[in-house]
Gaussian input, Z-matrix of N, CA and C with variables (Angstrom, degrees):
# hf/3-21g

backbone

0 1
 N
 C     1     B1
 C     2     B2     1     A1
 N     3     B3     2     A2     1     D1
 C     4     B4     3     A3     2     D2
 C     5     B5     4     A4     3     D3
 N     6     B6     5     A5     4     D4
 C     7     B7     6     A6     5     D5
 C     8     B8     7     A7     6     D6
 N     9     B9     8     A8     7     D7
 C    10    B10     9     A9     8     D8
 C    11    B11    10    A10     9     D9
 N    12    B12    11    A11    10    D10
 C    13    B13    12    A12    11    D11
 C    14    B14    13    A13    12    D12
 N    15    B15    14    A14    13    D13
 C    16    B16    15    A15    14    D14
 C    17    B17    16    A16    15    D15
 N    18    B18    17    A17    16    D16
 C    19    B19    18    A18    17    D17
 C    20    B20    19    A19    18    D18
 N    21    B21    20    A20    19    D19
 C    22    B22    21    A21    20    D20
 C    23    B23    22    A22    21    D21
 N    24    B24    23    A23    22    D22
 C    25    B25    24    A24    23    D23
 C    26    B26    25    A25    24    D24
 N    27    B27    26    A26    25    D25
 C    28    B28    27    A27    26    D26
 C    29    B29    28    A28    27    D27
 N    30    B30    29    A29    28    D28
 C    31    B31    30    A30    29    D29
 C    32    B32    31    A31    30    D30
 N    33    B33    32    A32    31    D31
 C    34    B34    33    A33    32    D32
 C    35    B35    34    A34    33    D33
 N    36    B36    35    A35    34    D34
 C    37    B37    36    A36    35    D35
 C    38    B38    37    A37    36    D36
 N    39    B39    38    A38    37    D37
 C    40    B40    39    A39    38    D38
 C    41    B41    40    A40    39    D39
 N    42    B42    41    A41    40    D40
 C    43    B43    42    A42    41    D41
 C    44    B44    43    A43    42    D42
 N    45    B45    44    A44    43    D43
 C    46    B46    45    A45    44    D44
 C    47    B47    46    A46    45    D45
 N    48    B48    47    A47    46    D46
 C    49    B49    48    A48    47    D47
 C    50    B50    49    A49    48    D48
 N    51    B51    50    A50    49    D49
 C    52    B52    51    A51    50    D50
 C    53    B53    52    A52    51    D51
 N    54    B54    53    A53    52    D52
 C    55    B55    54    A54    53    D53
 C    56    B56    55    A55    54    D54
 N    57    B57    56    A56    55    D55
 C    58    B58    57    A57    56    D56
 C    59    B59    58    A58    57    D57
 N    60    B60    59    A59    58    D58
 C    61    B61    60    A60    59    D59
 C    62    B62    61    A61    60    D60
 N    63    B63    62    A62    61    D61
 C    64    B64    63    A63    62    D62
 C    65    B65    64    A64    63    D63
 N    66    B66    65    A65    64    D64
 C    67    B67    66    A66    65    D65
 C    68    B68    67    A67    66    D66
 N    69    B69    68    A68    67    D67
 C    70    B70    69    A69    68    D68
 C    71    B71    70    A70    69    D69
 N    72    B72    71    A71    70    D70
 C    73    B73    72    A72    71    D71
 C    74    B74    73    A73    72    D72
 N    75    B75    74    A74    73    D73
 C    76    B76    75    A75    74    D74
 C    77    B77    76    A76    75    D75
 N    78    B78    77    A77    76    D76
 C    79    B79    78    A78    77    D77
 C    80    B80    79    A79    78    D78
 N    81    B81    80    A80    79    D79
 C    82    B82    81    A81    80    D80
 C    83    B83    82    A82    81    D81
 N    84    B84    83    A83    82    D82
 C    85    B85    84    A84    83    D83
 C    86    B86    85    A85    84    D84
 N    87    B87    86    A86    85    D85
 C    88    B88    87    A87    86    D86
 C    89    B89    88    A88    87    D87
 N    90    B90    89    A89    88    D88
 C    91    B91    90    A90    89    D89
 C    92    B92    91    A91    90    D90
 N    93    B93    92    A92    91    D91
 C    94    B94    93    A93    92    D92
 C    95    B95    94    A94    93    D93
 N    96    B96    95    A95    94    D94
 C    97    B97    96    A96    95    D95
 C    98    B98    97    A97    96    D96
 N    99    B99    98    A98    97    D97
 C   100   B100    99    A99    98    D98
 C   101   B101   100   A100    99    D99
 N   102   B102   101   A101   100   D100
 C   103   B103   102   A102   101   D101
 C   104   B104   103   A103   102   D102
 N   105   B105   104   A104   103   D103
 C   106   B106   105   A105   104   D104
 C   107   B107   106   A106   105   D105
 N   108   B108   107   A107   106   D106
 C   109   B109   108   A108   107   D107
 C   110   B110   109   A109   108   D108
 N   111   B111   110   A110   109   D109
 C   112   B112   111   A111   110   D110
 C   113   B113   112   A112   111   D111
 N   114   B114   113   A113   112   D112
 C   115   B115   114   A114   113   D113
 C   116   B116   115   A115   114   D114
 N   117   B117   116   A116   115   D115
 C   118   B118   117   A117   116   D116
 C   119   B119   118   A118   117   D117
 N   120   B120   119   A119   118   D118
 C   121   B121   120   A120   119   D119
 C   122   B122   121   A121   120   D120
 N   123   B123   122   A122   121   D121
 C   124   B124   123   A123   122   D122
 C   125   B125   124   A124   123   D123
 N   126   B126   125   A125   124   D124
 C   127   B127   126   A126   125   D125
 C   128   B128   127   A127   126   D126
 N   129   B129   128   A128   127   D127
 C   130   B130   129   A129   128   D128
 C   131   B131   130   A130   129   D129
 N   132   B132   131   A131   130   D130
 C   133   B133   132   A132   131   D131
 C   134   B134   133   A133   132   D132
 N   135   B135   134   A134   133   D133
 C   136   B136   135   A135   134   D134
 C   137   B137   136   A136   135   D135
 N   138   B138   137   A137   136   D136
 C   139   B139   138   A138   137   D137
 C   140   B140   139   A139   138   D138
 N   141   B141   140   A140   139   D139
 C   142   B142   141   A141   140   D140
 C   143   B143   142   A142   141   D141
 N   144   B144   143   A143   142   D142
 C   145   B145   144   A144   143   D143
 C   146   B146   145   A145   144   D144
 N   147   B147   146   A146   145   D145
 C   148   B148   147   A147   146   D146
 C   149   B149   148   A148   147   D147
 N   150   B150   149   A149   148   D148
 C   151   B151   150   A150   149   D149
 C   152   B152   151   A151   150   D150
 N   153   B153   152   A152   151   D151
 C   154   B154   153   A153   152   D152
 C   155   B155   154   A154   153   D153
 N   156   B156   155   A155   154   D154
 C   157   B157   156   A156   155   D155
 C   158   B158   157   A157   156   D156
 N   159   B159   158   A158   157   D157
 C   160   B160   159   A159   158   D158
 C   161   B161   160   A160   159   D159
 N   162   B162   161   A161   160   D160
 C   163   B163   162   A162   161   D161
 C   164   B164   163   A163   162   D162
 N   165   B165   164   A164   163   D163
 C   166   B166   165   A165   164   D164
 C   167   B167   166   A166   165   D165
 N   168   B168   167   A167   166   D166
 C   169   B169   168   A168   167   D167
 C   170   B170   169   A169   168   D168
 N   171   B171   170   A170   169   D169
 C   172   B172   171   A171   170   D170
 C   173   B173   172   A172   171   D171
 N   174   B174   173   A173   172   D172
 C   175   B175   174   A174   173   D173
 C   176   B176   175   A175   174   D174
 N   177   B177   176   A176   175   D175
 C   178   B178   177   A177   176   D176
 C   179   B179   178   A178   177   D177
 N   180   B180   179   A179   178   D178
 C   181   B181   180   A180   179   D179
 C   182   B182   181   A181   180   D180
 N   183   B183   182   A182   181   D181
 C   184   B184   183   A183   182   D182
 C   185   B185   184   A184   183   D183
 N   186   B186   185   A185   184   D184
 C   187   B187   186   A186   185   D185
 C   188   B188   187   A187   186   D186
 N   189   B189   188   A188   187   D187
 C   190   B190   189   A189   188   D188
 C   191   B191   190   A190   189   D189
 N   192   B192   191   A191   190   D190
 C   193   B193   192   A192   191   D191
 C   194   B194   193   A193   192   D192
 N   195   B195   194   A194   193   D193
 C   196   B196   195   A195   194   D194
 C   197   B197   196   A196   195   D195
 N   198   B198   197   A197   196   D196
 C   199   B199   198   A198   197   D197
 C   200   B200   199   A199   198   D198
 N   201   B201   200   A200   199   D199
 C   202   B202   201   A201   200   D200
 C   203   B203   202   A202   201   D201
 N   204   B204   203   A203   202   D202
 C   205   B205   204   A204   203   D203
 C   206   B206   205   A205   204   D204
 N   207   B207   206   A206   205   D205
 C   208   B208   207   A207   206   D206
 C   209   B209   208   A208   207   D207
 N   210   B210   209   A209   208   D208
 C   211   B211   210   A210   209   D209
 C   212   B212   211   A211   210   D210
 N   213   B213   212   A212   211   D211
 C   214   B214   213   A213   212   D212
 C   215   B215   214   A214   213   D213
 N   216   B216   215   A215   214   D214
 C   217   B217   216   A216   215   D215
 C   218   B218   217   A217   216   D216
 N   219   B219   218   A218   217   D217
 C   220   B220   219   A219   218   D218
 C   221   B221   220   A220   219   D219
 N   222   B222   221   A221   220   D220
 C   223   B223   222   A222   221   D221
 C   224   B224   223   A223   222   D222
 N   225   B225   224   A224   223   D223
 C   226   B226   225   A225   224   D224
 C   227   B227   226   A226   225   D225
 N   228   B228   227   A227   226   D226
 C   229   B229   228   A228   227   D227
 C   230   B230   229   A229   228   D228
 N   231   B231   230   A230   229   D229
 C   232   B232   231   A231   230   D230
 C   233   B233   232   A232   231   D231
 N   234   B234   233   A233   232   D232
 C   235   B235   234   A234   233   D233
 C   236   B236   235   A235   234   D234
 N   237   B237   236   A236   235   D235
 C   238   B238   237   A237   236   D236
 C   239   B239   238   A238   237   D237
 N   240   B240   239   A239   238   D238
 C   241   B241   240   A240   239   D239
 C   242   B242   241   A241   240   D240
 N   243   B243   242   A242   241   D241
 C   244   B244   243   A243   242   D242
 C   245   B245   244   A244   243   D243
 N   246   B246   245   A245   244   D244
 C   247   B247   246   A246   245   D245
 C   248   B248   247   A247   246   D246
 N   249   B249   248   A248   247   D247
 C   250   B250   249   A249   248   D248
 C   251   B251   250   A250   249   D249
 N   252   B252   251   A251   250   D250
 C   253   B253   252   A252   251   D251
 C   254   B254   253   A253   252   D252

   B1=1.3976
   B2=1.5103
   B3=1.3409
   B4=1.5081
   B5=1.5111
   B6=1.2476
   B7=1.4604
   B8=1.5612
   B9=1.2228
   B10=1.5395
   B11=1.5582
   B12=1.5104
   B13=1.4679
   B14=1.5016
   B15=1.3737
   B16=1.3351
   B17=1.5138
   B18=1.3291
   B19=1.5352
   B20=1.3943
   B21=1.3387
   B22=1.4135
   B23=1.6663
   B24=1.3591
   B25=1.4682
   B26=1.5009
   B27=1.2219
   B28=1.5893
   B29=1.4993
   B30=1.3896
   B31=1.3990
   B32=1.5993
   B33=1.2299
   B34=1.4221
   B35=1.6138
   B36=1.3381
   B37=1.3834
   B38=1.5776
   B39=1.2302
   B40=1.4771
   B41=1.6260
   B42=1.3851
   B43=1.3683
   B44=1.6101
   B45=1.3178
   B46=1.4307
   B47=1.4569
   B48=1.4152
   B49=1.4499
   B50=1.6205
   B51=1.3250
   B52=1.3158
   B53=1.5556
   B54=1.2640
   B55=1.5593
   B56=1.4791
   B57=1.3203
   B58=1.4747
   B59=1.5536
   B60=1.4675
   B61=1.2180
   B62=1.6460
   B63=1.2625
   B64=1.4048
   B65=1.4553
   B66=1.3561
   B67=1.4790
   B68=1.4289
   B69=1.3871
   B70=1.4674
   B71=1.4539
   B72=1.3699
   B73=1.4304
   B74=1.5662
   B75=1.2826
   B76=1.3819
   B77=1.5347
   B78=1.2008
   B79=1.4276
   B80=1.6000
   B81=1.3944
   B82=1.5195
   B83=1.5375
   B84=1.3584
   B85=1.5336
   B86=1.5171
   B87=1.2791
   B88=1.4465
   B89=1.5629
   B90=1.3947
   B91=1.3045
   B92=1.5308
   B93=1.3180
   B94=1.6007
   B95=1.5943
   B96=1.3536
   B97=1.4119
   B98=1.5199
   B99=1.3685
   B100=1.4305
   B101=1.5089
   B102=1.3535
   B103=1.4310
   B104=1.5655
   B105=1.4017
   B106=1.3729
   B107=1.4805
   B108=1.2633
   B109=1.4506
   B110=1.4558
   B111=1.3384
   B112=1.5718
   B113=1.5156
   B114=1.3702
   B115=1.3807
   B116=1.4506
   B117=1.2833
   B118=1.5757
   B119=1.5952
   B120=1.2987
   B121=1.5046
   B122=1.5648
   B123=1.2743
   B124=1.4378
   B125=1.6497
   B126=1.3449
   B127=1.4137
   B128=1.5645
   B129=1.2450
   B130=1.5113
   B131=1.4052
   B132=1.3318
   B133=1.4558
   B134=1.5271
   B135=1.3965
   B136=1.3878
   B137=1.3821
   B138=1.3952
   B139=1.4663
   B140=1.5637
   B141=1.3250
   B142=1.4095
   B143=1.5649
   B144=1.2728
   B145=1.4992
   B146=1.5877
   B147=1.3331
   B148=1.4843
   B149=1.5669
   B150=1.1508
   B151=1.6604
   B152=1.4988
   B153=1.2463
   B154=1.5444
   B155=1.4444
   B156=1.1848
   B157=1.5248
   B158=1.5413
   B159=1.4002
   B160=1.4539
   B161=1.4697
   B162=1.4377
   B163=1.4074
   B164=1.5087
   B165=1.2070
   B166=1.4575
   B167=1.5591
   B168=1.3790
   B169=1.4265
   B170=1.5450
   B171=1.3950
   B172=1.5356
   B173=1.5459
   B174=1.3385
   B175=1.4597
   B176=1.5928
   B177=1.1964
   B178=1.4845
   B179=1.4982
   B180=1.3577
   B181=1.4264
   B182=1.5222
   B183=1.3853
   B184=1.4537
   B185=1.4874
   B186=1.2001
   B187=1.5126
   B188=1.4278
   B189=1.3291
   B190=1.4097
   B191=1.5814
   B192=1.3275
   B193=1.3908
   B194=1.6047
   B195=1.4007
   B196=1.3535
   B197=1.6211
   B198=1.4411
   B199=1.5023
   B200=1.5286
   B201=1.5150
   B202=1.3230
   B203=1.6858
   B204=1.2432
   B205=1.4934
   B206=1.5263
   B207=1.3397
   B208=1.4805
   B209=1.5572
   B210=1.2971
   B211=1.4289
   B212=1.5742
   B213=1.2734
   B214=1.3920
   B215=1.5478
   B216=1.2972
   B217=1.5547
   B218=1.5904
   B219=1.3183
   B220=1.5177
   B221=1.4335
   B222=1.2175
   B223=1.4177
   B224=1.5560
   B225=1.3315
   B226=1.4325
   B227=1.4941
   B228=1.3547
   B229=1.4915
   B230=1.5227
   B231=1.3225
   B232=1.5126
   B233=1.5730
   B234=1.2795
   B235=1.3790
   B236=1.5830
   B237=1.1757
   B238=1.5531
   B239=1.5472
   B240=1.3551
   B241=1.4714
   B242=1.5466
   B243=1.2677
   B244=1.3339
   B245=1.5208
   B246=1.3899
   B247=1.4241
   B248=1.4490
   B249=1.2197
   B250=1.3667
   B251=1.5664
   B252=1.2735
   B253=1.4465
   B254=1.4490
   A1=112.98
   A2=123.80
   A3=121.83
   A4=112.42
   A5=113.50
   A6=121.94
   A7=112.71
   A8=114.15
   A9=114.91
   A10=116.00
   A11=110.07
   A12=119.00
   A13=102.01
   A14=116.68
   A15=120.74
   A16=110.69
   A17=115.32
   A18=121.40
   A19=108.88
   A20=128.03
   A21=129.27
   A22=103.17
   A23=108.36
   A24=115.49
   A25=109.36
   A26=116.97
   A27=123.91
   A28=103.47
   A29=116.04
   A30=121.39
   A31=107.69
   A32=115.78
   A33=121.38
   A34=109.59
   A35=112.40
   A36=116.05
   A37=113.05
   A38=117.96
   A39=122.60
   A40=108.82
   A41=119.03
   A42=122.15
   A43=112.61
   A44=115.54
   A45=114.68
   A46=110.98
   A47=121.48
   A48=120.32
   A49=107.85
   A50=117.48
   A51=115.70
   A52=112.43
   A53=116.51
   A54=119.39
   A55=110.57
   A56=120.68
   A57=121.65
   A58=111.29
   A59=122.68
   A60=117.76
   A61=112.35
   A62=110.97
   A63=116.50
   A64=112.37
   A65=117.97
   A66=125.57
   A67=110.64
   A68=116.52
   A69=120.03
   A70=118.23
   A71=115.53
   A72=124.68
   A73=109.54
   A74=120.40
   A75=129.60
   A76=101.29
   A77=123.89
   A78=120.67
   A79=113.76
   A80=113.86
   A81=122.80
   A82=105.24
   A83=123.30
   A84=122.77
   A85=102.94
   A86=117.33
   A87=124.40
   A88=115.01
   A89=116.82
   A90=120.60
   A91=119.43
   A92=108.15
   A93=114.46
   A94=109.88
   A95=111.82
   A96=117.61
   A97=107.80
   A98=122.74
   A99=121.89
   A100=108.49
   A101=115.76
   A102=118.06
   A103=103.08
   A104=113.10
   A105=118.05
   A106=113.56
   A107=121.33
   A108=131.58
   A109=110.73
   A110=114.21
   A111=118.56
   A112=108.61
   A113=120.24
   A114=121.35
   A115=112.80
   A116=113.24
   A117=116.07
   A118=111.89
   A119=115.82
   A120=118.00
   A121=102.31
   A122=123.22
   A123=115.95
   A124=112.49
   A125=117.88
   A126=114.73
   A127=110.23
   A128=119.87
   A129=124.41
   A130=110.67
   A131=123.42
   A132=123.13
   A133=111.37
   A134=118.27
   A135=117.88
   A136=117.89
   A137=115.37
   A138=119.45
   A139=110.83
   A140=119.02
   A141=129.81
   A142=107.49
   A143=119.98
   A144=120.88
   A145=109.25
   A146=119.42
   A147=116.52
   A148=112.60
   A149=115.24
   A150=111.07
   A151=110.06
   A152=111.04
   A153=114.48
   A154=110.56
   A155=114.86
   A156=122.97
   A157=115.83
   A158=109.91
   A159=121.10
   A160=104.56
   A161=118.05
   A162=123.43
   A163=111.52
   A164=114.36
   A165=124.92
   A166=107.72
   A167=115.24
   A168=120.36
   A169=110.98
   A170=112.70
   A171=117.96
   A172=104.23
   A173=108.55
   A174=118.98
   A175=110.63
   A176=117.66
   A177=115.86
   A178=112.65
   A179=120.28
   A180=123.55
   A181=114.75
   A182=118.93
   A183=122.43
   A184=107.73
   A185=129.81
   A186=130.95
   A187=114.12
   A188=118.25
   A189=124.98
   A190=113.11
   A191=115.62
   A192=121.38
   A193=113.43
   A194=111.36
   A195=117.98
   A196=112.57
   A197=105.50
   A198=111.60
   A199=115.11
   A200=110.33
   A201=118.05
   A202=114.27
   A203=112.31
   A204=119.12
   A205=110.11
   A206=119.98
   A207=120.14
   A208=114.49
   A209=113.41
   A210=123.72
   A211=112.27
   A212=115.21
   A213=119.28
   A214=113.95
   A215=110.79
   A216=112.67
   A217=107.33
   A218=115.13
   A219=117.00
   A220=119.47
   A221=115.45
   A222=124.26
   A223=123.17
   A224=110.39
   A225=119.14
   A226=108.06
   A227=112.77
   A228=115.63
   A229=108.51
   A230=109.21
   A231=114.73
   A232=105.85
   A233=115.64
   A234=126.07
   A235=113.93
   A236=119.16
   A237=122.20
   A238=107.76
   A239=112.54
   A240=119.54
   A241=105.76
   A242=114.85
   A243=121.69
   A244=111.63
   A245=118.31
   A246=118.54
   A247=105.60
   A248=121.87
   A249=128.53
   A250=111.76
   A251=122.20
   A252=121.85
   A253=103.20
   D1=121.52
   D2=179.69
   D3=-52.41
   D4=149.62
   D5=171.62
   D6=-69.69
   D7=136.99
   D8=176.59
   D9=-90.44
   D10=-6.00
   D11=179.82
   D12=-81.41
   D13=153.55
   D14=168.68
   D15=-68.56
   D16=144.18
   D17=-179.60
   D18=-104.60
   D19=125.21
   D20=175.40
   D21=-111.63
   D22=135.92
   D23=174.56
   D24=-110.60
   D25=125.67
   D26=-178.96
   D27=-107.26
   D28=120.15
   D29=178.25
   D30=-122.29
   D31=116.97
   D32=177.20
   D33=-161.73
   D34=134.27
   D35=-175.71
   D36=-76.73
   D37=-23.89
   D38=178.45
   D39=-84.53
   D40=122.73
   D41=179.59
   D42=-58.49
   D43=-40.00
   D44=-175.24
   D45=-72.65
   D46=-34.39
   D47=177.06
   D48=-70.68
   D49=-37.01
   D50=176.50
   D51=-59.92
   D52=-44.02
   D53=177.42
   D54=-62.43
   D55=-46.09
   D56=-179.45
   D57=-61.16
   D58=-34.45
   D59=178.29
   D60=-75.75
   D61=-35.54
   D62=177.36
   D63=-57.97
   D64=-53.38
   D65=175.03
   D66=-48.04
   D67=-52.50
   D68=-178.28
   D69=-55.46
   D70=-46.20
   D71=178.73
   D72=-66.61
   D73=-37.73
   D74=-174.75
   D75=-67.63
   D76=-45.30
   D77=-176.35
   D78=-70.15
   D79=-36.71
   D80=179.34
   D81=-73.09
   D82=-43.72
   D83=-164.75
   D84=-145.40
   D85=74.18
   D86=175.82
   D87=-56.48
   D88=-30.97
   D89=-178.18
   D90=-74.51
   D91=-18.36
   D92=-178.91
   D93=-69.66
   D94=149.87
   D95=176.23
   D96=-82.91
   D97=139.06
   D98=-175.28
   D99=-118.48
   D100=134.00
   D101=173.51
   D102=-124.99
   D103=155.05
   D104=179.04
   D105=-133.57
   D106=151.99
   D107=-177.26
   D108=-141.33
   D109=125.67
   D110=-178.35
   D111=-93.74
   D112=-11.32
   D113=-177.10
   D114=-152.49
   D115=172.43
   D116=-171.33
   D117=-68.44
   D118=-34.02
   D119=-175.22
   D120=-70.92
   D121=-47.39
   D122=-177.37
   D123=-67.53
   D124=-31.25
   D125=176.75
   D126=-67.73
   D127=-41.45
   D128=172.31
   D129=-56.85
   D130=-43.76
   D131=178.53
   D132=-63.44
   D133=-39.31
   D134=178.20
   D135=-70.77
   D136=-35.98
   D137=176.88
   D138=-65.16
   D139=-39.56
   D140=178.44
   D141=-62.70
   D142=-36.74
   D143=-164.78
   D144=-90.80
   D145=-15.98
   D146=-173.31
   D147=-162.24
   D148=161.53
   D149=176.51
   D150=-74.67
   D151=135.87
   D152=171.41
   D153=-114.11
   D154=132.93
   D155=-178.05
   D156=-79.16
   D157=-46.13
   D158=-175.97
   D159=-136.56
   D160=135.96
   D161=167.90
   D162=-123.05
   D163=122.82
   D164=178.01
   D165=-102.87
   D166=104.02
   D167=-169.49
   D168=-121.45
   D169=127.17
   D170=-176.00
   D171=-69.47
   D172=160.55
   D173=-174.55
   D174=-64.36
   D175=-26.36
   D176=-172.85
   D177=-81.25
   D178=-11.87
   D179=173.93
   D180=-116.76
   D181=-7.39
   D182=-174.51
   D183=-60.00
   D184=-62.03
   D185=-177.38
   D186=-53.10
   D187=-38.81
   D188=179.56
   D189=-71.70
   D190=-36.42
   D191=175.22
   D192=-69.02
   D193=-43.35
   D194=176.95
   D195=-55.35
   D196=-49.78
   D197=-179.84
   D198=-54.71
   D199=-49.08
   D200=-175.94
   D201=-63.24
   D202=-34.70
   D203=172.68
   D204=-66.95
   D205=-43.08
   D206=175.99
   D207=-61.92
   D208=-39.39
   D209=176.49
   D210=-63.47
   D211=-35.28
   D212=178.28
   D213=-85.13
   D214=-9.43
   D215=173.29
   D216=81.04
   D217=24.09
   D218=-174.30
   D219=-48.47
   D220=-24.79
   D221=178.92
   D222=53.34
   D223=27.88
   D224=-176.72
   D225=-109.65
   D226=149.23
   D227=177.37
   D228=-71.96
   D229=145.52
   D230=-173.15
   D231=-134.46
   D232=100.41
   D233=179.69
   D234=-90.25
   D235=127.57
   D236=-176.51
   D237=-122.94
   D238=125.99
   D239=167.92
   D240=-113.73
   D241=125.15
   D242=177.94
   D243=-105.49
   D244=142.23
   D245=176.48
   D246=-95.21
   D247=141.67
   D248=175.79
   D249=-85.15
   D250=142.36
   D251=-174.47
   D252=-93.26

């Protein structure tokens, strides 16, 4: 049975960054289901295996993930918000 809770996917190669994002989301939305991926292959496997409501993707993998999804013909909307330095 599919989960009724929103599912957030956190993708970052650096464990400290992944943990910081996880802790932030947990504080704001503790009822959400959290999934983590340390690399592109794991992120793609999770995306293929289940619906993802929100993906928080670090800058170092964002373009590679977008390109991989485009090659796979994922056909999903991909909204990107970039933070200016």
